[in-house]
C-alpha atoms as an extended CHARMM CRD file, in Angstrom:
* protein
*
       243  EXT
         1         1  MET       CA            143.0160000000      126.1260000000      -53.7770000000  PROA      1               0.0000000000
         2         2  LYS       CA            143.5850000000      123.0090000000      -55.8380000000  PROA      2               0.0000000000
         3         3  LYS       CA            146.2810000000      121.9660000000      -53.3780000000  PROA      3               0.0000000000
         4         4  VAL       CA            143.8500000000      122.2990000000      -50.4200000000  PROA      4               0.0000000000
         5         5  ILE       CA            141.1930000000      120.2640000000      -52.2190000000  PROA      5               0.0000000000
         6         6  GLY       CA            143.7740000000      117.5530000000      -52.9450000000  PROA      6               0.0000000000
         7         7  VAL       CA            144.7810000000      117.3580000000      -49.2770000000  PROA      7               0.0000000000
         8         8  LEU       CA            141.1160000000      117.0990000000      -48.2060000000  PROA      8               0.0000000000
         9         9  ALA       CA            140.4980000000      114.3430000000      -50.7590000000  PROA      9               0.0000000000
        10        10  VAL       CA            143.4420000000      112.3110000000      -49.4590000000  PROA      10              0.0000000000
        11        11  ALA       CA            142.2520000000      112.7760000000      -45.8450000000  PROA      11              0.0000000000
        12        12  LEU       CA            138.7150000000      111.6940000000      -46.7520000000  PROA      12              0.0000000000
        13        13  LEU       CA            140.0210000000      108.6110000000      -48.5700000000  PROA      13              0.0000000000
        14        14  SER       CA            142.1750000000      107.6610000000      -45.5520000000  PROA      14              0.0000000000
        15        15  LEU       CA            139.1880000000      108.0170000000      -43.2050000000  PROA      15              0.0000000000
        16        16  THR       CA            137.0330000000      105.7990000000      -45.4300000000  PROA      16              0.0000000000
        17        17  ILE       CA            139.6850000000      103.0500000000      -45.5310000000  PROA      17              0.0000000000
        18        18  SER       CA            140.1330000000      103.2730000000      -41.7490000000  PROA      18              0.0000000000
        19        19  CYS       CA            136.3730000000      102.8310000000      -41.1650000000  PROA      19              0.0000000000
        20        20  LYS       CA            136.3050000000       99.7860000000      -43.4310000000  PROA      20              0.0000000000
        21        21  ASP       CA            139.2440000000       98.2540000000      -41.5550000000  PROA      21              0.0000000000
        22        22  ASN       CA            137.5450000000       98.8440000000      -38.1950000000  PROA      22              0.0000000000
        23        23  LYS       CA            134.3370000000       97.2420000000      -39.4430000000  PROA      23              0.0000000000
        24        24  GLY       CA            136.3430000000       94.2450000000      -40.6470000000  PROA      24              0.0000000000
        25        25  GLU       CA            138.0580000000       93.8850000000      -37.2670000000  PROA      25              0.0000000000
        26        26  GLN       CA            134.7340000000       94.1370000000      -35.4300000000  PROA      26              0.0000000000
        27        27  LYS       CA            133.2740000000       91.4940000000      -37.7160000000  PROA      27              0.0000000000
        28        28  ASP       CA            136.2010000000       89.1590000000      -37.0230000000  PROA      28              0.0000000000
        29        29  GLU       CA            135.8630000000       89.7250000000      -33.2680000000  PROA      29              0.0000000000
        30        30  ILE       CA            132.1400000000       88.9150000000      -33.3820000000  PROA      30              0.0000000000
        31        31  HSD       CA            132.8600000000       85.7720000000      -35.4260000000  PROA      31              0.0000000000
        32        32  ASN       CA            135.5750000000       84.6430000000      -33.0030000000  PROA      32              0.0000000000
        33        33  GLU       CA            133.3330000000       85.2750000000      -30.0130000000  PROA      33              0.0000000000
        34        34  MET       CA            130.5420000000       83.2220000000      -31.5830000000  PROA      34              0.0000000000
        35        35  SER       CA            133.0250000000       80.4090000000      -32.2900000000  PROA      35              0.0000000000
        36        36  ASP       CA            134.2770000000       80.4320000000      -28.6930000000  PROA      36              0.0000000000
        37        37  ASN       CA            130.7180000000       80.3190000000      -27.3240000000  PROA      37              0.0000000000
        38        38  HSD       CA            129.5560000000       77.4990000000      -29.6130000000  PROA      38              0.0000000000
        39        39  THR       CA            127.9430000000       74.7700000000      -27.5080000000  PROA      39              0.0000000000
        40        40  THR       CA            129.2280000000       71.2330000000      -27.9470000000  PROA      40              0.0000000000
        41        41  TYR       CA            128.1380000000       67.9750000000      -26.3410000000  PROA      41              0.0000000000
        42        42  ALA       CA            130.0490000000       65.0000000000      -24.9360000000  PROA      42              0.0000000000
        43        43  CYS       CA            129.4740000000       61.7360000000      -23.0910000000  PROA      43              0.0000000000
        44        44  PRO       CA            129.3780000000       62.3520000000      -19.2990000000  PROA      44              0.0000000000
        45        45  MET       CA            131.2960000000       59.0870000000      -18.8220000000  PROA      45              0.0000000000
        46        46  LYS       CA            133.9820000000       60.1480000000      -21.3320000000  PROA      46              0.0000000000
        47        47  CYS       CA            133.6290000000       56.9060000000      -23.2920000000  PROA      47              0.0000000000
        48        48  GLU       CA            135.3010000000       58.5810000000      -26.2550000000  PROA      48              0.0000000000
        49        49  GLY       CA            137.7480000000       60.7070000000      -24.3110000000  PROA      49              0.0000000000
        50        50  ASP       CA            137.4700000000       64.3990000000      -25.2080000000  PROA      50              0.0000000000
        51        51  LYS       CA            135.4360000000       63.8430000000      -28.3790000000  PROA      51              0.0000000000
        52        52  THR       CA            132.5130000000       66.2660000000      -28.7380000000  PROA      52              0.0000000000
        53        53  TYR       CA            129.4330000000       66.5780000000      -30.9480000000  PROA      53              0.0000000000
        54        54  ASP       CA            127.7040000000       69.6510000000      -32.3570000000  PROA      54              0.0000000000
        55        55  GLU       CA            124.1970000000       68.3760000000      -31.5760000000  PROA      55              0.0000000000
        56        56  VAL       CA            122.4270000000       66.7230000000      -28.6420000000  PROA      56              0.0000000000
        57        57  GLY       CA            122.0230000000       62.9590000000      -28.7530000000  PROA      57              0.0000000000
        58        58  SER       CA            123.2390000000       59.7450000000      -27.1410000000  PROA      58              0.0000000000
        59        59  CYS       CA            126.7200000000       58.3120000000      -26.6960000000  PROA      59              0.0000000000
        60        60  PRO       CA            127.2600000000       55.6650000000      -29.4300000000  PROA      60              0.0000000000
        61        61  LYS       CA            129.1610000000       53.4820000000      -26.9500000000  PROA      61              0.0000000000
        62        62  CYS       CA            127.2350000000       53.5430000000      -23.6460000000  PROA      62              0.0000000000
        63        63  GLY       CA            123.9310000000       55.0390000000      -24.7870000000  PROA      63              0.0000000000
        64        64  MET       CA            123.8750000000       57.8110000000      -22.1590000000  PROA      64              0.0000000000
        65        65  ASP       CA            122.5380000000       61.2560000000      -23.1040000000  PROA      65              0.0000000000
        66        66  LEU       CA            125.2450000000       63.6680000000      -24.2130000000  PROA      66              0.0000000000
        67        67  GLU       CA            125.7640000000       66.6890000000      -21.9650000000  PROA      67              0.0000000000
        68        68  ALA       CA            126.6920000000       70.2510000000      -22.8910000000  PROA      68              0.0000000000
        69        69  VAL       CA            130.3810000000       71.0660000000      -22.5840000000  PROA      69              0.0000000000
        70        70  GLU       CA            131.4000000000       74.4170000000      -21.1510000000  PROA      70              0.0000000000
        71        71  ALA       CA            132.9010000000       76.6150000000      -23.8720000000  PROA      71              0.0000000000
        72        72  HSD       CA            136.5280000000       77.7090000000      -23.4530000000  PROA      72              0.0000000000
        73        73  ASN       CA            138.3390000000       80.6140000000      -25.0440000000  PROA      73              0.0000000000
        74        74  HSD       CA            141.3300000000       78.7870000000      -26.4940000000  PROA      74              0.0000000000
        75        75  SER       CA            143.1350000000       82.0160000000      -27.3510000000  PROA      75              0.0000000000
        76        76  GLU       CA            143.4820000000       82.7420000000      -23.6280000000  PROA      76              0.0000000000
        77        77  ALA       CA            144.1030000000       79.2040000000      -22.4600000000  PROA      77              0.0000000000
        78        78  ASN       CA            147.2820000000       78.5490000000      -20.5170000000  PROA      78              0.0000000000
        79        79  HSD       CA            149.1010000000       75.3060000000      -21.3260000000  PROA      79              0.0000000000
        80        80  GLU       CA            151.7610000000       73.9360000000      -19.0290000000  PROA      80              0.0000000000
        81        81  ASP       CA            155.0280000000       72.5900000000      -20.3660000000  PROA      81              0.0000000000
        82        82  GLY       CA            156.3830000000       69.1150000000      -19.7870000000  PROA      82              0.0000000000
        83        83  HSD       CA            153.4420000000       66.9440000000      -20.8310000000  PROA      83              0.0000000000
        84        84  GLY       CA            155.5200000000       64.7980000000      -23.1680000000  PROA      84              0.0000000000
        85        85  HSD       CA            156.4000000000       62.2050000000      -20.5570000000  PROA      85              0.0000000000
        86        86  GLY       CA            153.0250000000       61.9860000000      -18.8200000000  PROA      86              0.0000000000
        87        87  ASN       CA            152.1290000000       61.4670000000      -15.1770000000  PROA      87              0.0000000000
        88        88  ASN       CA            153.5690000000       58.2790000000      -13.6820000000  PROA      88              0.0000000000
        89        89  GLU       CA            151.3420000000       58.3640000000      -10.6200000000  PROA      89              0.0000000000
        90        90  SER       CA            147.8490000000       56.8870000000      -10.3910000000  PROA      90              0.0000000000
        91        91  THR       CA            145.1610000000       58.2050000000       -8.0870000000  PROA      91              0.0000000000
        92        92  GLU       CA            144.4340000000       56.0760000000       -5.0320000000  PROA      92              0.0000000000
        93        93  ARG       CA            140.9200000000       54.6960000000       -5.2920000000  PROA      93              0.0000000000
        94        94  ALA       CA            138.7460000000       53.2100000000       -2.5490000000  PROA      94              0.0000000000
        95        95  ILE       CA            137.3790000000       50.0930000000       -4.2600000000  PROA      95              0.0000000000
        96        96  THR       CA            135.9840000000       47.0290000000       -2.4890000000  PROA      96              0.0000000000
        97        97  GLN       CA            137.2940000000       43.7370000000       -3.8740000000  PROA      97              0.0000000000
        98        98  ASN       CA            134.8040000000       42.1000000000       -6.2370000000  PROA      98              0.0000000000
        99        99  SER       CA            134.9250000000       38.3040000000       -5.8840000000  PROA      99              0.0000000000
       100       100  THR       CA            132.9340000000       37.7040000000       -9.0950000000  PROA      100             0.0000000000
       101       101  LYS       CA            134.5460000000       35.1780000000      -11.4540000000  PROA      101             0.0000000000
       102       102  ASN       CA            134.4720000000       37.6260000000      -14.3370000000  PROA      102             0.0000000000
       103       103  THR       CA            135.9150000000       36.5250000000      -17.7090000000  PROA      103             0.0000000000
       104       104  ALA       CA            135.4220000000       39.9880000000      -19.2370000000  PROA      104             0.0000000000
       105       105  THR       CA            138.6940000000       41.2550000000      -17.7660000000  PROA      105             0.0000000000
       106       106  SER       CA            140.7860000000       38.3550000000      -19.1180000000  PROA      106             0.0000000000
       107       107  ALA       CA            142.0350000000       40.0650000000      -22.2930000000  PROA      107             0.0000000000
       108       108  ILE       CA            143.1550000000       43.1540000000      -20.3700000000  PROA      108             0.0000000000
       109       109  LEU       CA            144.9420000000       41.0140000000      -17.7720000000  PROA      109             0.0000000000
       110       110  ASP       CA            146.6370000000       38.8830000000      -20.4310000000  PROA      110             0.0000000000
       111       111  ALA       CA            147.9720000000       42.0370000000      -22.0870000000  PROA      111             0.0000000000
       112       112  TYR       CA            149.1770000000       43.3870000000      -18.7250000000  PROA      112             0.0000000000
       113       113  PHE       CA            151.0240000000       40.1060000000      -18.0620000000  PROA      113             0.0000000000
       114       114  GLU       CA            152.5860000000       40.4050000000      -21.5240000000  PROA      114             0.0000000000
       115       115  ILE       CA            153.9930000000       43.8030000000      -20.4940000000  PROA      115             0.0000000000
       116       116  LYS       CA            155.1680000000       42.3980000000      -17.1680000000  PROA      116             0.0000000000
       117       117  ASN       CA            156.9230000000       39.4380000000      -18.7800000000  PROA      117             0.0000000000
       118       118  GLY       CA            158.6070000000       41.7310000000      -21.3120000000  PROA      118             0.0000000000
       119       119  LEU       CA            160.1220000000       43.7260000000      -18.4430000000  PROA      119             0.0000000000
       120       120  VAL       CA            161.1550000000       40.5150000000      -16.6570000000  PROA      120             0.0000000000
       121       121  ALA       CA            163.0190000000       39.5670000000      -19.8550000000  PROA      121             0.0000000000
       122       122  ASP       CA            164.6020000000       43.0590000000      -20.0860000000  PROA      122             0.0000000000
       123       123  SER       CA            163.0440000000       43.3990000000      -23.5420000000  PROA      123             0.0000000000
       124       124  LYS       CA            161.8830000000       46.8530000000      -24.6010000000  PROA      124             0.0000000000
       125       125  GLU       CA            160.3690000000       45.3890000000      -27.7750000000  PROA      125             0.0000000000
       126       126  LYS       CA            158.3030000000       42.6790000000      -26.0320000000  PROA      126             0.0000000000
       127       127  THR       CA            157.1470000000       45.2020000000      -23.4510000000  PROA      127             0.0000000000
       128       128  ALA       CA            156.0390000000       47.6000000000      -26.2030000000  PROA      128             0.0000000000
       129       129  THR       CA            154.1640000000       44.7760000000      -27.9300000000  PROA      129             0.0000000000
       130       130  GLY       CA            152.3650000000       44.1320000000      -24.6590000000  PROA      130             0.0000000000
       131       131  GLY       CA            151.4920000000       47.8270000000      -24.5030000000  PROA      131             0.0000000000
       132       132  ASN       CA            149.8400000000       47.6080000000      -27.9130000000  PROA      132             0.0000000000
       133       133  SER       CA            147.9940000000       44.4650000000      -26.8250000000  PROA      133             0.0000000000
       134       134  LEU       CA            146.6480000000       46.3360000000      -23.8000000000  PROA      134             0.0000000000
       135       135  LEU       CA            145.4540000000       49.2670000000      -25.9050000000  PROA      135             0.0000000000
       136       136  ASP       CA            143.6610000000       46.8060000000      -28.1820000000  PROA      136             0.0000000000
       137       137  ALA       CA            142.0780000000       44.9590000000      -25.2390000000  PROA      137             0.0000000000
       138       138  ILE       CA            140.8730000000       48.2160000000      -23.6970000000  PROA      138             0.0000000000
       139       139  SER       CA            139.3260000000       49.3580000000      -26.9810000000  PROA      139             0.0000000000
       140       140  LYS       CA            137.3970000000       46.0760000000      -27.2900000000  PROA      140             0.0000000000
       141       141  PHE       CA            136.1450000000       45.9070000000      -23.6920000000  PROA      141             0.0000000000
       142       142  ASP       CA            132.3280000000       45.7680000000      -23.5290000000  PROA      142             0.0000000000
       143       143  MET       CA            131.0830000000       48.4610000000      -21.1410000000  PROA      143             0.0000000000
       144       144  SER       CA            127.3860000000       48.0090000000      -21.9420000000  PROA      144             0.0000000000
       145       145  LYS       CA            126.7220000000       45.7140000000      -18.9580000000  PROA      145             0.0000000000
       146       146  LEU       CA            128.2840000000       47.9910000000      -16.3470000000  PROA      146             0.0000000000
       147       147  SER       CA            126.0960000000       49.9440000000      -13.9420000000  PROA      147             0.0000000000
       148       148  GLN       CA            126.3490000000       53.7330000000      -14.1390000000  PROA      148             0.0000000000
       149       149  GLU       CA            128.4830000000       53.9790000000      -10.9820000000  PROA      149             0.0000000000
       150       150  THR       CA            130.7500000000       51.0870000000      -12.0040000000  PROA      150             0.0000000000
       151       151  HSD       CA            131.0070000000       52.5680000000      -15.4900000000  PROA      151             0.0000000000
       152       152  LYS       CA            132.2080000000       55.8700000000      -14.0420000000  PROA      152             0.0000000000
       153       153  GLU       CA            134.9160000000       54.1660000000      -11.9540000000  PROA      153             0.0000000000
       154       154  TYR       CA            135.9160000000       51.9550000000      -14.8760000000  PROA      154             0.0000000000
       155       155  MET       CA            136.3640000000       54.9660000000      -17.1660000000  PROA      155             0.0000000000
       156       156  GLU       CA            138.6840000000       56.6170000000      -14.6350000000  PROA      156             0.0000000000
       157       157  ILE       CA            140.8190000000       53.4720000000      -14.4720000000  PROA      157             0.0000000000
       158       158  GLN       CA            140.6740000000       52.9400000000      -18.2210000000  PROA      158             0.0000000000
       159       159  GLU       CA            141.8370000000       56.4510000000      -19.0870000000  PROA      159             0.0000000000
       160       160  SER       CA            144.8190000000       56.1870000000      -16.7480000000  PROA      160             0.0000000000
       161       161  ALA       CA            145.7570000000       52.6740000000      -17.9240000000  PROA      161             0.0000000000
       162       162  LYS       CA            145.4840000000       53.7310000000      -21.5610000000  PROA      162             0.0000000000
       163       163  GLU       CA            147.8000000000       56.7010000000      -21.0000000000  PROA      163             0.0000000000
       164       164  HSD       CA            150.4460000000       54.5120000000      -19.3520000000  PROA      164             0.0000000000
       165       165  ALA       CA            150.1340000000       51.8680000000      -22.0780000000  PROA      165             0.0000000000
       166       166  GLU       CA            150.7010000000       54.5300000000      -24.7420000000  PROA      166             0.0000000000
       167       167  HSD       CA            153.9130000000       55.6330000000      -23.0020000000  PROA      167             0.0000000000
       168       168  ILE       CA            155.0460000000       52.0230000000      -22.5970000000  PROA      168             0.0000000000
       169       169  VAL       CA            154.7060000000       51.5090000000      -26.3600000000  PROA      169             0.0000000000
       170       170  LYS       CA            157.0560000000       54.3760000000      -27.2500000000  PROA      170             0.0000000000
       171       171  SER       CA            159.4480000000       54.7000000000      -24.2730000000  PROA      171             0.0000000000
       172       172  PRO       CA            162.8880000000       53.2470000000      -23.4450000000  PROA      172             0.0000000000
       173       173  ILE       CA            162.8220000000       50.4100000000      -20.9320000000  PROA      173             0.0000000000
       174       174  ASP       CA            163.6070000000       52.5180000000      -17.8380000000  PROA      174             0.0000000000
       175       175  HSD       CA            160.5690000000       54.6920000000      -18.5420000000  PROA      175             0.0000000000
       176       176  GLN       CA            158.5290000000       51.5990000000      -19.3920000000  PROA      176             0.0000000000
       177       177  ARG       CA            159.2150000000       50.3630000000      -15.8710000000  PROA      177             0.0000000000
       178       178  GLU       CA            158.1650000000       53.6990000000      -14.3790000000  PROA      178             0.0000000000
       179       179  HSD       CA            154.8400000000       53.6080000000      -16.2040000000  PROA      179             0.0000000000
       180       180  PHE       CA            154.3840000000       49.9200000000      -15.3780000000  PROA      180             0.0000000000
       181       181  GLU       CA            154.4030000000       50.7920000000      -11.6790000000  PROA      181             0.0000000000
       182       182  ALA       CA            151.4360000000       53.1520000000      -12.0800000000  PROA      182             0.0000000000
       183       183  LEU       CA            149.7710000000       50.7890000000      -14.5520000000  PROA      183             0.0000000000
       184       184  SER       CA            149.9320000000       48.0290000000      -11.9270000000  PROA      184             0.0000000000
       185       185  THR       CA            147.8310000000       50.2020000000       -9.6030000000  PROA      185             0.0000000000
       186       186  ASP       CA            145.2720000000       50.6830000000      -12.3770000000  PROA      186             0.0000000000
       187       187  ILE       CA            145.0290000000       46.9690000000      -13.1970000000  PROA      187             0.0000000000
       188       188  THR       CA            144.8490000000       46.0310000000       -9.4980000000  PROA      188             0.0000000000
       189       189  ASP       CA            141.9400000000       48.4670000000       -9.1390000000  PROA      189             0.0000000000
       190       190  LEU       CA            140.3140000000       47.0300000000      -12.2630000000  PROA      190             0.0000000000
       191       191  VAL       CA            140.4040000000       43.5280000000      -10.7880000000  PROA      191             0.0000000000
       192       192  ALA       CA            139.0070000000       44.8560000000       -7.5050000000  PROA      192             0.0000000000
       193       193  LEU       CA            136.2010000000       46.6620000000       -9.3490000000  PROA      193             0.0000000000
       194       194  LEU       CA            135.1300000000       43.9960000000      -11.8380000000  PROA      194             0.0000000000
       195       195  GLY       CA            136.6070000000       40.7070000000      -10.5950000000  PROA      195             0.0000000000
       196       196  THR       CA            138.4160000000       37.9860000000      -12.5630000000  PROA      196             0.0000000000
       197       197  ASP       CA            138.2420000000       34.2580000000      -13.1180000000  PROA      197             0.0000000000
       198       198  LYS       CA            142.0470000000       33.9930000000      -13.0370000000  PROA      198             0.0000000000
       199       199  VAL       CA            144.2670000000       33.0480000000      -10.0970000000  PROA      199             0.0000000000
       200       200  ILE       CA            146.4610000000       36.1120000000       -9.5730000000  PROA      200             0.0000000000
       201       201  TYR       CA            149.2800000000       36.9160000000       -7.1640000000  PROA      201             0.0000000000
       202       202  GLN       CA            149.9940000000       40.4110000000       -5.8990000000  PROA      202             0.0000000000
       203       203  ASP       CA            153.7580000000       40.7160000000       -5.4250000000  PROA      203             0.0000000000
       204       204  PHE       CA            155.8630000000       43.3970000000       -3.7540000000  PROA      204             0.0000000000
       205       205  CYS       CA            159.4360000000       44.5870000000       -4.2340000000  PROA      205             0.0000000000
       206       206  PRO       CA            160.7740000000       46.7630000000       -1.3700000000  PROA      206             0.0000000000
       207       207  MET       CA            163.6150000000       48.1790000000       -3.4890000000  PROA      207             0.0000000000
       208       208  ALA       CA            161.5460000000       49.4470000000       -6.4180000000  PROA      208             0.0000000000
       209       209  ASN       CA            160.5240000000       53.1030000000       -6.7280000000  PROA      209             0.0000000000
       210       210  ASN       CA            163.7380000000       54.3800000000       -5.1200000000  PROA      210             0.0000000000
       211       211  ASN       CA            163.4310000000       51.9830000000       -2.1640000000  PROA      211             0.0000000000
       212       212  LYS       CA            159.8490000000       53.0830000000       -1.4710000000  PROA      212             0.0000000000
       213       213  GLY       CA            158.5760000000       49.7400000000       -2.7410000000  PROA      213             0.0000000000
       214       214  ALA       CA            156.1160000000       48.8460000000       -5.5030000000  PROA      214             0.0000000000
       215       215  HSD       CA            153.5170000000       46.1520000000       -6.2090000000  PROA      215             0.0000000000
       216       216  TRP       CA            152.7310000000       44.2430000000       -9.3650000000  PROA      216             0.0000000000
       217       217  LEU       CA            150.3920000000       41.4290000000      -10.3920000000  PROA      217             0.0000000000
       218       218  SER       CA            151.5410000000       38.0540000000      -11.6620000000  PROA      218             0.0000000000
       219       219  GLU       CA            149.8920000000       34.9950000000      -13.1760000000  PROA      219             0.0000000000
       220       220  VAL       CA            152.5170000000       32.7200000000      -11.5490000000  PROA      220             0.0000000000
       221       221  LYS       CA            153.4510000000       32.2720000000       -7.8980000000  PROA      221             0.0000000000
       222       222  GLU       CA            157.1900000000       32.3040000000       -8.5500000000  PROA      222             0.0000000000
       223       223  ILE       CA            158.7370000000       35.7610000000       -8.0710000000  PROA      223             0.0000000000
       224       224  LYS       CA            160.0140000000       37.2730000000      -11.3030000000  PROA      224             0.0000000000
       225       225  ASN       CA            160.7260000000       40.9460000000      -10.7350000000  PROA      225             0.0000000000
       226       226  PRO       CA            159.6850000000       43.2830000000      -13.6090000000  PROA      226             0.0000000000
       227       227  TYR       CA            161.2260000000       46.3790000000      -12.0010000000  PROA      227             0.0000000000
       228       228  PHE       CA            164.8100000000       45.0850000000      -12.1000000000  PROA      228             0.0000000000
       229       229  GLY       CA            164.6510000000       42.1430000000      -14.5020000000  PROA      229             0.0000000000
       230       230  SER       CA            167.7880000000       40.0210000000      -14.5960000000  PROA      230             0.0000000000
       231       231  LYS       CA            169.5950000000       42.3360000000      -12.1390000000  PROA      231             0.0000000000
       232       232  MET       CA            167.4130000000       41.2180000000       -9.2250000000  PROA      232             0.0000000000
       233       233  LEU       CA            164.9890000000       38.7220000000      -10.7080000000  PROA      233             0.0000000000
       234       234  LYS       CA            164.0440000000       37.0630000000       -7.4020000000  PROA      234             0.0000000000
       235       235  CYS       CA            163.7120000000       40.2320000000       -5.3420000000  PROA      235             0.0000000000
       236       236  GLY       CA            160.2450000000       40.4370000000       -3.8220000000  PROA      236             0.0000000000
       237       237  SER       CA            157.5370000000       38.3880000000       -2.1630000000  PROA      237             0.0000000000
       238       238  VAL       CA            153.9130000000       37.3410000000       -2.6360000000  PROA      238             0.0000000000
       239       239  LYS       CA            151.6340000000       39.5590000000       -0.5470000000  PROA      239             0.0000000000
       240       240  LYS       CA            148.2100000000       38.3690000000       -1.6710000000  PROA      240             0.0000000000
       241       241  GLN       CA            146.4820000000       35.7120000000       -3.7790000000  PROA      241             0.0000000000
       242       242  ILE       CA            143.2830000000       36.5340000000       -5.6760000000  PROA      242             0.0000000000
       243       243  ASN       CA            141.0020000000       33.5140000000       -6.3130000000  PROA      243             0.0000000000
């Protein structure tokens, strides 16, 4: 009899522990679900990238009302491999050339030319310095005077240019040249969108990009090829003058 009672006691104890464990698991699941469904808010223009806030309010940079961000279950999110190098291609944008003599774009253009001249000189270090200069110029650009539509287009260009500049800072020179090609599209679009007070030349090399050809912008009329540097310094031609 004592043996039977002992067996029942052990079984009852095991059942009690099991119930407690199940309650703990249910509690954790409820907590995780609440965390996943927590509403956050972000600038609709992505002035601060993917930064979010826990409460409604206004963007500290552009002043627009923050919008709710759709909650994602990160435990089930699928992440693709191969993001370390980044995307070297920029989206084609339909932008009408702005003829405004705008000085606001000067710092960004100067930094871009610093990158270009570093590649012309076959200098990874000078090119990387130019990349840092561009990141600094982008961070200091005043977006407060842009219209809502222009602001939206600017942010698209800015995000792409920033990504390429970051890769240019940390990459070997062959990859710097790859990212410079896409960056040149971004800066060309920036000039078209906002205008510039500088005289700029749009150059073209038919042998760049595996003989598909590639453009770049220059502050001087003389051809100095950033895609090949000293190997083919004079390869290319002026296709367009801005201002």
